[in-house]
All heavy atoms as an XYZ file, in Angstrom:
914
protein
N     -97.331   -126.722    159.626
C     -97.792   -125.980    158.508
C     -96.697   -125.329    157.749
O     -95.737   -124.794    158.291
C     -98.792   -125.012    158.980
C     -99.447   -124.135    157.949
S    -100.854   -123.431    158.592
C    -101.605   -123.006    157.011
N     -96.825   -125.350    156.379
C     -95.830   -124.781    155.568
C     -95.825   -123.256    155.507
O     -96.903   -122.658    155.464
C     -95.916   -125.277    154.070
O     -95.946   -126.673    154.105
C     -94.808   -124.819    153.153
N     -94.679   -122.706    155.543
C     -94.557   -121.211    155.472
C     -94.715   -120.772    154.045
O     -93.885   -121.143    153.281
C     -93.192   -120.700    156.077
C     -93.121   -119.272    156.150
O     -93.887   -118.487    155.497
N     -92.149   -118.763    156.990
N     -95.763   -120.037    153.665
C     -95.987   -119.608    152.345
C     -94.828   -118.820    151.719
O     -94.466   -118.881    150.551
C     -97.344   -118.800    152.212
C     -98.425   -119.651    152.683
C     -97.540   -118.307    150.832
C     -99.311   -120.279    151.772
N     -94.247   -117.903    152.488
C     -93.199   -117.056    152.061
C     -91.926   -117.779    151.838
O     -91.014   -117.404    151.028
C     -92.994   -115.849    152.980
C     -94.168   -114.926    153.004
C     -93.878   -113.677    153.817
C     -95.146   -112.762    153.763
N     -94.974   -111.616    154.559
N     -91.642   -118.809    152.514
C     -90.357   -119.617    152.446
C     -90.771   -121.056    152.226
O     -90.722   -121.935    153.190
C     -89.520   -119.459    153.620
C     -89.081   -118.009    153.756
O     -88.568   -117.494    152.794
N     -89.081   -117.472    154.967
N     -91.178   -121.574    151.096
C     -91.562   -122.911    150.920
C     -90.447   -123.812    151.006
O     -89.237   -123.420    150.778
C     -92.223   -122.938    149.561
C     -91.575   -121.736    148.808
C     -91.360   -120.775    149.893
N     -90.687   -125.101    151.434
C     -89.532   -126.064    151.521
C     -89.912   -127.141    150.531
O     -91.044   -127.306    150.107
C     -89.627   -126.655    152.920
O     -90.874   -127.255    153.177
C     -89.215   -125.626    153.969
N     -88.836   -127.833    150.101
C     -88.938   -128.824    149.133
C     -89.557   -130.089    149.728
O     -89.241   -130.425    150.916
C     -87.625   -129.197    148.554
O     -87.648   -130.364    147.710
N     -90.400   -130.745    149.096
C     -91.083   -132.020    149.533
C     -90.283   -133.220    149.039
O     -90.536   -134.316    149.348
C     -92.487   -132.139    149.092
C     -92.657   -132.237    147.642
O     -91.747   -132.279    146.855
N     -93.908   -132.249    147.133
N     -89.129   -132.975    148.447
C     -88.210   -133.956    147.927
C     -88.626   -134.625    146.651
O     -87.958   -135.480    146.093
N     -89.742   -134.225    146.131
C     -90.271   -134.800    144.871
C     -89.864   -133.960    143.568
O     -89.462   -134.573    142.583
C     -91.765   -134.980    144.910
C     -92.253   -135.949    145.888
C     -93.712   -136.201    145.788
C     -94.164   -137.204    146.892
N     -95.607   -137.336    146.908
N     -89.861   -132.728    143.636
C     -89.521   -131.912    142.525
C     -88.874   -130.568    142.923
O     -89.228   -130.086    143.966
C     -90.773   -131.632    141.753
N     -87.986   -130.183    142.202
C     -87.385   -128.808    142.300
C     -88.134   -127.780    141.530
O     -88.547   -128.045    140.436
C     -85.921   -128.892    141.884
C     -84.988   -129.782    142.688
C     -84.407   -129.059    143.959
O     -84.200   -127.857    143.899
O     -84.323   -129.726    144.969
N     -88.383   -126.691    142.103
C     -88.932   -125.581    141.368
C     -88.303   -124.280    141.643
O     -87.587   -124.201    142.704
C     -90.521   -125.555    141.704
O     -90.596   -125.063    143.063
N     -88.525   -123.243    140.934
C     -87.908   -122.014    141.190
C     -88.219   -121.418    142.555
O     -87.518   -120.662    143.166
C     -88.398   -121.011    140.175
C     -88.703   -121.981    139.013
C     -89.252   -123.199    139.623
N     -89.375   -121.845    143.101
C     -89.705   -121.324    144.480
C     -88.994   -122.105    145.574
O     -88.723   -121.547    146.624
C     -91.252   -121.544    144.743
O     -91.662   -122.845    144.517
C     -92.021   -120.577    143.838
N     -88.646   -123.380    145.389
C     -87.909   -124.122    146.366
C     -86.375   -124.085    146.197
O     -85.612   -124.215    147.088
C     -88.345   -125.645    146.442
O     -88.139   -126.225    145.138
C     -89.776   -125.747    146.774
N     -85.986   -123.845    144.862
C     -84.537   -123.753    144.580
C     -84.326   -122.723    143.520
O     -84.588   -123.048    142.411
C     -83.962   -125.080    144.176
C     -82.485   -125.167    143.901
O     -81.908   -124.123    143.976
N     -82.006   -126.273    143.600
N     -84.001   -121.428    143.832
C     -83.836   -120.473    142.856
C     -82.886   -120.771    141.706
O     -82.846   -120.222    140.619
C     -83.364   -119.207    143.644
C     -83.615   -119.565    145.102
C     -83.698   -121.072    145.134
N     -81.949   -121.694    141.921
C     -80.917   -122.109    140.923
C     -81.591   -122.818    139.714
O     -80.948   -122.921    138.758
C     -79.818   -122.902    141.526
C     -79.004   -122.155    142.518
O     -78.878   -120.921    142.415
N     -78.520   -122.851    143.560
N     -82.716   -123.396    139.941
C     -83.359   -124.114    138.784
C     -84.050   -123.162    137.746
O     -84.483   -123.570    136.727
C     -84.434   -125.107    139.280
O     -85.434   -124.360    140.009
C     -83.798   -126.080    140.227
N     -84.175   -121.855    138.001
C     -84.874   -121.010    137.165
C     -84.269   -120.880    135.754
O     -84.948   -120.728    134.788
C     -85.067   -119.649    137.825
C     -86.218   -118.863    137.120
C     -83.750   -118.858    137.791
C     -86.709   -117.762    138.003
N     -82.939   -121.056    135.715
C     -82.248   -120.919    134.340
C     -82.428   -122.209    133.598
O     -82.145   -122.198    132.334
C     -80.733   -120.663    134.652
C     -80.608   -119.266    135.233
O     -81.352   -118.364    134.937
N     -79.416   -119.116    135.947
N     -82.834   -123.263    134.176
C     -82.977   -124.520    133.332
C     -84.368   -124.720    132.813
O     -84.550   -125.567    132.005
C     -82.689   -125.710    134.387
C     -81.273   -125.733    134.790
C     -81.104   -126.974    135.595
N     -79.838   -126.755    136.440
C     -79.621   -127.285    137.595
N     -80.475   -128.146    138.089
N     -78.455   -127.055    138.194
N     -85.303   -123.876    133.079
C     -86.591   -123.918    132.638
C     -86.748   -123.299    131.318
O     -86.083   -122.393    131.000
C     -87.614   -123.390    133.642
C     -87.559   -124.069    134.977
S     -88.799   -123.684    136.082
C     -90.067   -124.650    135.381
N     -87.627   -123.709    130.490
C     -87.930   -123.108    129.180
C     -87.803   -124.151    128.024
O     -87.589   -125.281    128.171
N     -87.790   -123.566    126.879
C     -87.742   -124.266    125.688
C     -86.210   -124.390    125.220
O     -85.521   -123.552    125.184
C     -88.559   -123.609    124.547
C     -89.918   -123.477    124.979
C     -88.439   -124.381    123.180
C     -90.741   -122.561    124.092
N     -85.832   -125.706    124.893
C     -84.476   -125.882    124.499
C     -84.169   -125.234    123.130
O     -85.092   -125.123    122.319
C     -84.312   -127.391    124.527
C     -85.665   -127.921    124.376
C     -86.553   -126.912    124.998
N     -82.992   -125.001    122.880
C     -82.522   -124.457    121.548
C     -82.653   -125.580    120.514
O     -82.502   -126.744    120.873
C     -81.060   -123.955    121.558
N     -83.071   -125.238    119.282
C     -83.195   -126.315    118.233
C     -81.838   -126.977    118.022
O     -80.809   -126.316    118.031
C     -83.628   -125.519    116.949
C     -83.702   -124.090    117.321
C     -83.383   -123.905    118.748
N     -81.839   -128.247    117.747
C     -80.682   -128.964    117.452
C     -80.326   -128.895    115.935
O     -81.071   -128.416    115.184
C     -80.855   -130.525    117.827
O     -81.836   -131.065    116.973
N     -79.053   -129.162    115.678
C     -78.550   -129.095    114.321
C     -79.410   -130.062    113.362
O     -79.524   -129.697    112.167
C     -77.149   -129.448    114.248
C     -76.121   -128.524    114.909
C     -74.702   -128.839    114.707
C     -73.823   -127.818    115.309
N     -72.371   -128.177    115.275
N     -79.869   -131.082    113.838
C     -80.509   -132.052    113.016
C     -81.979   -131.901    112.920
O     -82.761   -132.687    112.394
N     -82.514   -130.707    113.420
C     -83.961   -130.542    113.452
C     -84.459   -130.183    111.948
O     -83.652   -129.782    111.172
C     -84.434   -129.385    114.396
O     -83.993   -128.096    113.916
N     -85.721   -130.215    111.781
C     -86.277   -130.036    110.481
C     -86.105   -128.563    110.053
O     -86.159   -128.206    108.797
C     -87.719   -130.452    110.334
O     -88.481   -129.619    111.194
N     -85.821   -127.678    110.988
C     -85.714   -126.259    110.677
C     -84.395   -125.946    109.920
O     -84.298   -125.064    109.217
C     -85.786   -125.422    111.992
N     -83.466   -126.841    110.192
C     -82.091   -126.585    109.524
C     -81.852   -127.416    108.310
O     -80.776   -127.361    107.772
C     -81.001   -126.868    110.604
C     -81.152   -125.964    111.750
O     -81.533   -124.784    111.620
N     -80.861   -126.380    113.037
N     -82.828   -128.330    108.019
C     -82.529   -129.201    106.779
C     -82.955   -128.458    105.525
O     -84.099   -127.919    105.470
C     -83.363   -130.445    106.980
C     -83.346   -131.325    105.709
C     -82.966   -131.285    108.195
N     -82.140   -128.433    104.574
C     -82.483   -127.819    103.201
C     -83.202   -128.844    102.344
O     -82.915   -129.996    102.396
C     -81.169   -127.414    102.499
C     -80.537   -126.166    103.033
C     -79.671   -125.508    101.985
C     -79.299   -124.180    102.455
N     -79.313   -123.167    101.467
N     -84.258   -128.320    101.795
C     -85.067   -129.184    100.924
C     -85.158   -128.578     99.582
O     -84.924   -127.388     99.413
C     -86.505   -129.343    101.499
C     -86.537   -130.161    102.733
C     -87.224   -128.054    101.712
N     -85.393   -129.386     98.562
C     -85.475   -128.860     97.175
C     -86.775   -129.484     96.551
O     -87.232   -130.599     97.055
C     -84.338   -129.064     96.315
O     -84.080   -130.541     96.199
N     -87.277   -128.953     95.509
C     -88.372   -129.471     94.822
C     -87.919   -130.770     94.123
O     -86.798   -130.845     93.567
C     -88.892   -128.517     93.734
C     -89.537   -127.239     94.313
C     -89.823   -126.228     93.208
C     -90.796   -127.553     94.992
N     -88.783   -131.787     94.073
C     -88.444   -133.048     93.440
C     -88.467   -132.740     91.835
O     -89.149   -131.807     91.377
C     -89.449   -134.087     93.694
N     -87.576   -133.441     91.126
C     -87.494   -133.184     89.689
C     -88.817   -133.358     88.962
O     -89.049   -132.696     87.994
C     -86.454   -134.124     89.266
C     -85.824   -134.730     90.445
C     -86.694   -134.482     91.563
N     -89.641   -134.206     89.459
C     -90.890   -134.524     88.749
C     -92.164   -133.816     89.485
O     -93.247   -134.342     89.365
C     -91.122   -135.996     88.649
C     -91.198   -136.672     90.089
O     -90.750   -136.107     91.081
N     -91.770   -137.844     90.076
N     -91.914   -132.705     90.160
C     -92.882   -132.126     90.973
C     -94.123   -131.652     90.119
O     -95.257   -131.837     90.529
C     -92.469   -130.906     91.835
C     -92.110   -129.769     90.981
C     -93.333   -130.595     92.972
N     -93.960   -131.223     88.903
C     -95.108   -130.762     88.094
C     -95.929   -132.043     87.724
O     -97.171   -131.811     87.609
C     -94.589   -130.074     86.808
C     -93.944   -128.633     87.128
C     -93.390   -128.100     85.794
C     -94.879   -127.712     87.813
N     -95.276   -133.124     87.370
C     -96.126   -134.296     87.032
C     -96.933   -134.879     88.278
O     -98.067   -135.163     88.162
C     -95.171   -135.446     86.639
C     -94.424   -135.151     85.340
O     -94.943   -134.332     84.602
O     -93.342   -135.652     85.178
N     -96.299   -134.705     89.487
C     -96.915   -135.106     90.753
C     -98.121   -134.211     91.027
O     -99.159   -134.734     91.381
C     -95.990   -135.071     91.881
C     -94.904   -136.190     92.052
C     -93.925   -135.897     93.075
C     -95.544   -137.509     92.191
N     -97.961   -132.909     90.798
C     -99.069   -131.977     91.010
C    -100.263   -132.255     90.092
O    -101.394   -132.040     90.459
C     -98.561   -130.510     90.940
C     -97.733   -130.098     92.212
C     -97.141   -128.741     91.846
C     -98.579   -130.020     93.448
N     -99.908   -132.634     88.872
C    -100.964   -132.969     87.907
C    -101.738   -134.188     88.266
O    -103.012   -134.208     88.285
C    -100.367   -133.152     86.464
O     -99.617   -131.928     86.160
C    -101.417   -133.271     85.474
N    -101.005   -135.252     88.679
C    -101.583   -136.509     89.014
C    -102.179   -136.562     90.429
O    -103.194   -137.207     90.685
C    -100.688   -137.633     88.809
O     -99.582   -137.502     89.579
N    -101.570   -135.817     91.380
C    -102.034   -135.826     92.747
C    -102.115   -134.351     93.279
O    -101.156   -133.852     93.897
C    -101.064   -136.684     93.668
C    -100.934   -138.066     93.225
O    -101.954   -138.692     92.867
N     -99.780   -138.598     93.249
N    -103.190   -133.691     92.969
C    -103.165   -132.300     93.472
C    -103.109   -132.298     94.963
O    -103.647   -133.101     95.709
C    -104.531   -131.799     92.957
C    -105.047   -132.771     91.924
C    -104.359   -134.109     92.240
N    -102.611   -131.113     95.371
C    -102.411   -130.827     96.903
C    -103.433   -129.822     97.388
O    -103.869   -129.005     96.560
C    -101.015   -130.250     97.194
C     -99.820   -131.268     97.033
C     -98.555   -130.529     97.138
C     -99.892   -132.371     98.091
N    -103.724   -129.845     98.673
C    -104.445   -128.770     99.212
C    -103.829   -127.398     99.051
O    -102.556   -127.266     98.865
C    -104.600   -129.115    100.740
C    -104.292   -130.510    100.797
C    -103.408   -130.867     99.694
N    -104.565   -126.308     99.064
C    -104.024   -124.989     98.764
C    -102.885   -124.583     99.641
O    -101.861   -124.067     99.164
C    -105.129   -123.874     98.859
N    -102.988   -124.929    100.944
C    -101.843   -124.525    101.873
C    -100.567   -125.276    101.583
O     -99.554   -124.725    101.536
C    -102.323   -124.829    103.346
C    -103.341   -123.906    103.842
C    -103.972   -124.333    105.193
O    -103.778   -125.394    105.585
N    -104.482   -123.306    105.884
N    -100.638   -126.507    101.280
C     -99.512   -127.294    100.865
C     -98.860   -126.804     99.547
O     -97.730   -126.757     99.386
C     -99.792   -128.861    100.815
N     -99.896   -126.507     98.571
C     -99.433   -125.924     97.308
C     -98.571   -124.646     97.532
O     -97.681   -124.399     96.855
C    -100.580   -125.745     96.399
C    -100.233   -125.568     94.990
N    -100.444   -126.569     94.044
C     -99.527   -124.591     94.314
C    -100.068   -126.223     92.875
N     -99.508   -125.028     92.952
N     -99.086   -123.825     98.478
C     -98.408   -122.548     98.781
C     -97.037   -122.734     99.300
O     -96.063   -121.982     99.087
C     -99.248   -121.652     99.739
S    -100.645   -120.905     98.928
N     -96.825   -123.876    100.088
C     -95.434   -124.218    100.569
C     -94.550   -124.472     99.385
O     -93.339   -123.988     99.342
C     -95.495   -125.304    101.556
C     -96.120   -125.120    102.885
C     -96.330   -126.418    103.585
C     -95.318   -124.194    103.747
N     -95.018   -125.223     98.363
C     -94.258   -125.486     97.210
C     -93.973   -124.240     96.412
O     -92.822   -124.025     95.855
C     -94.964   -126.584     96.320
C     -95.107   -127.904     96.981
C     -95.838   -128.779     95.938
C     -93.776   -128.535     97.418
N     -94.986   -123.431     96.302
C     -94.792   -122.091     95.607
C     -93.809   -121.245     96.208
O     -92.992   -120.578     95.537
C     -96.196   -121.423     95.538
C     -96.290   -120.175     94.706
C     -95.983   -120.540     93.216
C     -97.684   -119.579     94.705
N     -93.775   -121.171     97.563
C     -92.742   -120.381     98.336
C     -91.365   -120.919     98.026
O     -90.397   -120.162     97.782
C     -93.073   -120.364     99.810
N     -91.244   -122.274     98.032
C     -89.919   -122.826     97.697
C     -89.494   -122.518     96.306
O     -88.307   -122.305     96.017
C     -89.971   -124.376     97.970
C     -88.730   -125.127     97.707
C     -87.505   -124.593     98.589
C     -88.876   -126.611     97.925
N     -90.491   -122.551     95.347
C     -90.106   -122.220     93.944
C     -89.688   -120.789     93.878
O     -88.684   -120.481     93.074
C     -91.405   -122.552     93.047
C     -91.032   -122.372     91.583
O     -89.982   -122.868     91.168
O     -91.805   -121.811     90.890
N     -90.299   -119.924     94.532
C     -89.904   -118.462     94.576
C     -88.523   -118.274     94.990
O     -87.824   -117.333     94.689
C     -90.893   -117.581     95.437
C     -92.276   -117.487     94.835
O     -92.412   -117.868     93.705
N     -93.178   -116.995     95.607
N     -88.047   -119.178     95.953
C     -86.706   -119.082     96.467
C     -85.674   -119.819     95.602
O     -84.463   -119.911     96.029
C     -86.611   -119.672     97.875
C     -87.478   -118.886     99.022
C     -87.601   -119.726    100.243
C     -86.682   -117.599     99.203
N     -86.051   -120.238     94.479
C     -85.136   -120.871     93.581
C     -85.091   -122.399     93.729
O     -84.232   -123.040     92.996
N     -85.977   -122.949     94.478
C     -86.085   -124.402     94.539
C     -85.349   -125.080     95.639
O     -85.524   -126.251     95.847
N     -84.464   -124.414     96.372
C     -83.730   -125.005     97.497
C     -83.786   -123.913     98.617
O     -83.450   -122.702     98.463
C     -82.280   -125.192     97.136
C     -81.512   -125.773     98.270
C     -82.189   -126.133     95.921
N     -84.225   -124.485     99.760
C     -84.249   -123.540    100.989
C     -84.549   -124.364    102.222
O     -84.802   -125.603    102.153
C     -85.505   -122.563    100.852
N     -84.317   -123.683    103.370
C     -84.623   -124.387    104.751
C     -86.084   -124.024    105.062
O     -86.718   -123.123    104.449
C     -83.747   -123.735    105.837
O     -83.961   -122.385    105.928
C     -82.222   -124.085    105.467
N     -86.544   -124.680    106.082
C     -87.912   -124.477    106.585
C     -88.145   -123.031    106.961
O     -89.111   -122.357    106.583
C     -88.231   -125.305    107.819
C     -89.402   -124.940    108.545
C     -89.450   -125.627    109.919
C     -90.481   -124.937    110.885
N     -90.398   -125.470    112.191
N     -87.231   -122.352    107.624
C     -87.324   -120.967    108.086
C     -87.460   -120.089    106.797
O     -88.324   -119.115    106.876
C     -86.152   -120.559    108.856
O     -85.894   -121.572    109.931
C     -86.269   -119.238    109.514
N     -86.665   -120.246    105.773
C     -86.721   -119.410    104.634
C     -88.068   -119.595    103.918
O     -88.717   -118.653    103.415
C     -85.662   -119.795    103.675
C     -84.229   -119.438    104.240
C     -83.032   -120.073    103.443
O     -83.271   -121.088    102.720
O     -81.959   -119.625    103.642
N     -88.572   -120.837    103.885
C     -89.878   -121.141    103.188
C     -90.983   -120.405    103.851
O     -91.790   -119.824    103.360
C     -90.144   -122.594    103.160
C     -89.052   -123.300    102.208
C     -91.506   -122.910    102.592
C     -89.102   -124.773    102.251
N     -90.938   -120.504    105.198
C     -92.098   -119.896    106.047
C     -92.034   -118.356    105.894
O     -93.039   -117.741    105.865
C     -91.988   -120.402    107.417
C     -92.206   -121.844    107.731
C     -92.223   -122.153    109.224
C     -93.404   -122.378    107.019
N     -90.847   -117.739    105.749
C     -90.775   -116.301    105.555
C     -91.302   -115.994    104.202
O     -91.986   -114.897    104.065
C     -89.321   -115.865    105.694
C     -88.797   -115.665    107.233
C     -87.388   -115.210    107.156
C     -86.877   -115.283    108.617
N     -85.401   -114.937    108.615
N     -91.068   -116.791    103.213
C     -91.434   -116.512    101.841
C     -92.957   -116.700    101.669
O     -93.562   -116.210    100.705
C     -90.673   -117.391    100.831
C     -90.861   -117.192     99.346
C     -90.552   -115.754     98.937
O     -89.630   -115.136     99.530
O     -91.140   -115.379     98.001
N     -93.604   -117.396    102.479
C     -95.073   -117.607    102.450
C     -95.856   -116.269    102.324
O     -96.942   -116.202    101.717
C     -95.609   -118.349    103.662
C     -95.510   -119.942    103.422
C     -96.058   -120.551    104.768
C     -96.238   -120.428    102.307
N     -95.250   -115.216    102.828
C     -95.932   -113.827    102.762
C     -96.076   -113.374    101.316
O     -96.960   -112.579    100.998
C     -95.161   -112.843    103.656
C     -95.246   -113.131    105.060
O     -96.204   -113.815    105.543
O     -94.288   -112.709    105.770
N     -95.276   -113.884    100.376
C     -95.286   -113.590     98.983
C     -96.119   -114.567     98.174
O     -95.885   -114.554     96.964
C     -93.820   -113.419     98.436
C     -93.067   -112.330     99.153
O     -93.590   -111.361     99.631
N     -91.824   -112.539     99.400
N     -96.935   -115.383     98.809
C     -97.815   -116.273     98.065
C     -99.260   -116.016     98.389
O     -99.576   -115.265     99.346
C     -97.391   -117.737     98.456
O     -97.755   -117.965     99.789
C     -95.990   -118.047     98.217
N    -100.124   -116.592     97.778
C    -101.647   -116.424     98.147
C    -101.940   -117.169     99.369
O    -103.188   -117.522     99.549
C    -102.382   -117.007     96.988
C    -101.370   -117.699     96.143
C    -100.038   -117.402     96.530
N    -101.097   -117.572    100.239
C    -101.305   -118.212    101.568
C    -102.176   -117.485    102.465
O    -101.951   -116.354    102.641
C    -100.028   -118.594    102.214
C    -100.105   -119.299    103.544
C    -100.365   -120.629    103.626
C     -99.991   -118.547    104.629
C    -100.503   -121.270    104.910
C     -99.973   -119.159    105.837
C    -100.302   -120.505    105.971
N    -103.211   -118.111    103.028
C    -103.996   -117.503    104.047
C    -104.413   -118.598    105.036
O    -104.929   -119.706    104.567
C    -105.176   -116.704    103.529
O    -106.016   -117.487    102.925
N    -104.323   -118.392    106.263
C    -104.735   -119.379    107.295
C    -104.859   -118.684    108.608
O    -104.209   -117.715    108.926
C    -103.730   -120.434    107.449
O    -104.127   -121.400    108.377
N    -105.736   -119.241    109.517
C    -105.810   -118.769    110.804
C    -104.795   -119.474    111.761
O    -104.510   -119.002    112.804
C    -107.242   -119.102    111.409
O    -107.474   -120.509    111.351
C    -108.248   -118.254    110.649
N    -104.219   -120.530    111.222
C    -103.173   -121.289    111.919
C    -101.797   -120.690    111.673
O    -101.566   -120.054    110.690
C    -103.135   -122.786    111.568
C    -104.458   -123.495    112.033
C    -104.508   -124.882    111.547
O    -103.849   -125.259    110.624
N    -105.285   -125.653    112.267
N    -100.873   -120.968    112.590
C     -99.492   -120.462    112.355
C     -98.811   -121.225    111.245
O     -99.194   -122.310    110.861
C     -98.667   -120.647    113.603
O     -98.351   -121.999    113.801
N     -97.854   -120.552    110.705
C     -97.127   -121.098    109.497
C     -96.361   -122.298    109.964
O     -96.313   -123.314    109.189
C     -96.161   -120.044    108.971
C     -96.819   -118.872    108.365
C     -95.732   -117.816    107.960
C     -96.358   -116.542    107.506
N     -95.398   -115.474    107.275
N     -95.810   -122.344    111.107
C     -95.107   -123.594    111.669
C     -96.084   -124.711    111.749
O     -95.690   -125.834    111.515
C     -94.503   -123.210    113.032
C     -93.245   -122.352    113.060
O     -92.436   -122.652    112.163
O     -93.203   -121.473    113.774
N     -97.325   -124.560    112.161
C     -98.211   -125.555    112.319
C     -98.541   -126.123    110.941
O     -98.721   -127.344    110.802
C     -99.499   -125.100    112.999
C    -100.480   -126.224    113.321
C    -101.508   -125.767    114.191
N    -102.484   -126.844    114.396
C    -102.866   -127.302    115.637
N    -102.523   -126.530    116.627
N    -103.678   -128.276    115.681
N     -98.685   -125.306    109.985
C     -98.977   -125.693    108.551
C     -97.866   -126.601    108.071
O     -98.039   -127.622    107.487
C     -99.298   -124.527    107.690
C    -100.472   -123.709    108.087
C     -99.443   -124.919    106.172
C    -101.810   -124.405    108.055
N     -96.628   -126.098    108.288
C     -95.442   -126.888    107.829
C     -95.391   -128.220    108.550
O     -95.217   -129.230    107.937
C     -94.186   -126.093    108.183
C     -92.928   -126.927    107.897
C     -92.229   -127.591    108.797
C     -92.332   -127.114    106.606
N     -91.096   -128.180    108.229
C     -91.155   -127.883    106.801
C     -92.554   -126.726    105.290
C     -90.358   -128.322    105.847
C     -91.637   -127.087    104.323
C     -90.601   -127.914    104.585
N     -95.665   -128.262    109.889
C     -95.596   -129.535    110.560
C     -96.596   -130.448    110.083
O     -96.367   -131.756    110.025
C     -95.836   -129.279    112.101
N     -97.845   -129.905    109.749
C     -98.902   -130.807    109.262
C     -98.582   -131.427    107.849
O     -98.889   -132.576    107.601
C    -100.290   -130.037    109.141
C    -101.410   -130.868    108.758
C    -101.995   -131.606    109.680
C    -101.876   -130.862    107.464
C    -103.133   -132.315    109.375
C    -102.918   -131.637    107.168
C    -103.636   -132.365    108.080
N     -97.978   -130.661    107.050
C     -97.791   -131.080    105.558
C     -96.465   -131.708    105.300
O     -96.149   -132.284    104.224
C     -98.070   -129.983    104.607
C     -99.558   -129.735    104.477
C    -100.038   -128.529    104.905
C    -100.395   -130.619    103.890
C    -101.426   -128.266    104.720
C    -101.782   -130.360    103.722
C    -102.265   -129.150    104.213
O    -103.607   -128.878    104.084
N     -95.428   -131.493    106.199
C     -94.074   -131.912    105.978
C     -93.913   -133.368    105.560
O     -93.248   -133.723    104.532
C     -93.196   -131.580    107.152
C     -91.689   -131.883    106.869
C     -90.795   -131.657    108.105
N     -91.192   -132.521    109.232
C     -90.839   -133.861    109.287
N     -90.027   -134.332    108.324
N     -91.144   -134.584    110.276
N     -94.525   -134.302    106.348
C     -94.425   -135.676    106.010
C     -95.076   -136.000    104.645
O     -94.488   -136.769    103.840
C     -95.006   -136.575    107.107
C     -94.191   -136.616    108.302
C     -94.844   -137.634    109.372
O     -95.986   -137.985    109.268
N     -93.995   -137.987    110.380
N     -96.230   -135.354    104.350
C     -96.871   -135.642    103.100
C     -95.955   -135.212    101.913
O     -95.880   -135.833    100.976
C     -98.189   -134.938    103.045
C     -98.985   -135.174    101.816
C    -100.367   -134.624    101.932
N    -101.275   -134.807    100.820
C    -102.439   -134.460    100.718
N    -103.002   -133.818    101.697
N    -103.097   -134.696     99.622
N     -95.395   -133.946    102.049
C     -94.668   -133.449    100.981
C     -93.333   -134.123    100.727
O     -92.817   -134.222     99.646
C     -94.410   -131.961    101.190
C     -95.515   -130.993    101.215
C     -95.158   -129.562    101.586
C     -96.109   -130.947     99.851
N     -92.814   -134.722    101.806
C     -91.523   -135.423    101.757
C     -91.642   -136.918    101.616
O     -90.678   -137.603    101.452
C     -90.581   -135.048    102.894
C     -90.200   -133.595    102.937
S     -88.979   -133.161    104.082
C     -87.528   -133.818    103.310
N     -92.942   -137.497    101.590
C     -93.193   -138.838    101.404
C     -92.613   -139.658    102.562
O     -92.207   -140.788    102.431
N     -92.670   -139.059    103.823
C     -92.169   -139.766    104.951
C     -93.304   -140.185    105.879
O     -94.509   -139.775    105.740
C     -91.239   -138.838    105.850
C     -90.032   -138.491    105.098
C     -89.243   -137.419    105.852
O     -89.690   -136.838    106.834
O     -88.009   -137.240    105.560
N     -93.003   -140.961    106.850
C     -94.059   -141.461    107.816
C     -94.808   -142.688    107.319
O     -94.759   -143.038    106.153
N     -95.481   -143.270    108.192
C     -96.172   -144.561    107.818
C     -97.315   -144.310    106.873
O     -97.577   -145.113    105.931
C     -96.863   -145.169    109.091
C     -95.831   -145.810    110.020
C     -96.500   -146.415    111.271
C     -95.522   -146.990    112.187
N     -96.070   -147.590    113.267
N     -97.982   -143.168    106.945
C     -99.149   -142.891    106.055
C     -98.727   -142.647    104.633
O     -99.421   -142.930    103.679
C     -99.980   -141.778    106.588
N     -97.457   -142.058    104.453
C     -97.007   -141.688    103.123
C     -95.814   -142.518    102.582
O     -95.242   -142.126    101.610
C     -96.709   -140.183    103.146
C     -97.875   -139.428    103.560
C     -97.819   -138.802    104.853
C     -98.986   -139.235    102.825
C     -98.874   -138.044    105.360
C    -100.089   -138.401    103.314
C    -100.039   -137.940    104.522
O    -101.069   -137.158    104.948
N     -95.515   -143.637    103.322
C     -94.414   -144.391    102.839
C     -94.636   -144.997    101.472
O     -95.743   -145.571    101.272
C     -94.099   -145.466    103.904
C     -92.681   -145.861    104.013
C     -92.395   -146.428    105.373
O     -93.309   -146.882    106.071
N     -91.152   -146.474    105.673
N     -93.722   -144.820    100.577
C     -93.988   -145.336     99.243
C     -94.494   -144.358     98.286
O     -94.597   -144.458     97.105
N     -95.025   -143.267     98.853
C     -95.536   -142.252     97.980
C     -94.478   -141.382     97.375
O     -93.408   -141.252     97.947
C     -96.469   -141.190     98.789
N     -94.648   -140.863     96.225
C     -93.630   -140.016     95.547
C     -93.546   -138.620     96.289
O     -94.580   -137.976     96.510
C     -94.087   -139.779     94.047
O     -94.020   -140.989     93.467
N     -92.326   -138.330     96.702
C     -92.231   -137.001     97.440
C     -92.213   -135.831     96.503
O     -91.804   -135.842     95.400
C     -90.825   -137.162     98.114
C     -90.046   -138.041     97.231
C     -91.128   -138.998     96.626
N     -92.825   -134.718     96.987
C     -92.835   -133.422     96.239
C     -91.508   -132.679     96.628
O     -91.079   -131.844     95.833
C     -94.000   -132.591     96.751
C     -95.305   -133.201     96.347
C     -95.954   -134.094     97.181
C     -95.995   -132.866     95.201
C     -97.225   -134.720     96.853
C     -97.220   -133.327     94.852
C     -97.856   -134.264     95.692
O     -99.017   -134.825     95.314
N     -91.024   -132.983     97.812
C     -89.808   -132.314     98.243
C     -88.747   -133.404     98.542
O     -89.087   -134.503     99.040
C     -89.989   -131.541     99.611
C     -91.032   -130.315     99.481
C     -91.152   -129.751    100.966
C     -90.597   -129.307     98.569
N     -87.425   -133.127     98.341
C     -86.300   -134.069     98.728
C     -85.387   -133.259     99.568
O     -85.212   -131.999     99.402
C     -85.805   -134.698     97.473
C     -86.680   -135.636     96.791
C     -85.252   -133.593     96.562
N     -84.539   -133.807    100.342
C     -83.522   -133.248    101.131
C     -82.385   -132.810    100.173
O     -82.028   -133.595     99.256
C     -82.910   -134.103    102.205
C     -83.865   -134.364    103.277
C     -83.232   -135.204    104.394
C     -84.332   -135.455    105.482
N     -83.777   -136.289    106.516
N     -81.903   -131.538    100.204
C     -80.974   -131.123     99.242
C     -79.592   -131.467     99.667
O     -79.326   -131.723    100.830
C     -81.088   -129.571     99.173
């Protein structure tokens, strides 16, 4: 029978209870340099024409409005902070809203390939 106070490893997995040295390795990794949080984006030159011909949902429009308030060029983190100064309202987190609309706004992914982007990498 296993001793509850001093568990032993079954050889399959290391955990902080079987090996206290693994406790520092657990958790969320730091964002990489190439992550979408560090990429600067800017409004596409024809964004007003695109909004007229292909209107966006209100939350996606607020992302563009926040970028416009920042001068047209910013990172994801700056845009999400600026959302407080727009008519944005949602029960979901700002990160989730960005993740949901990013491909659509940048014209990336299988569903939006070939579509005109509202945002471009700066």
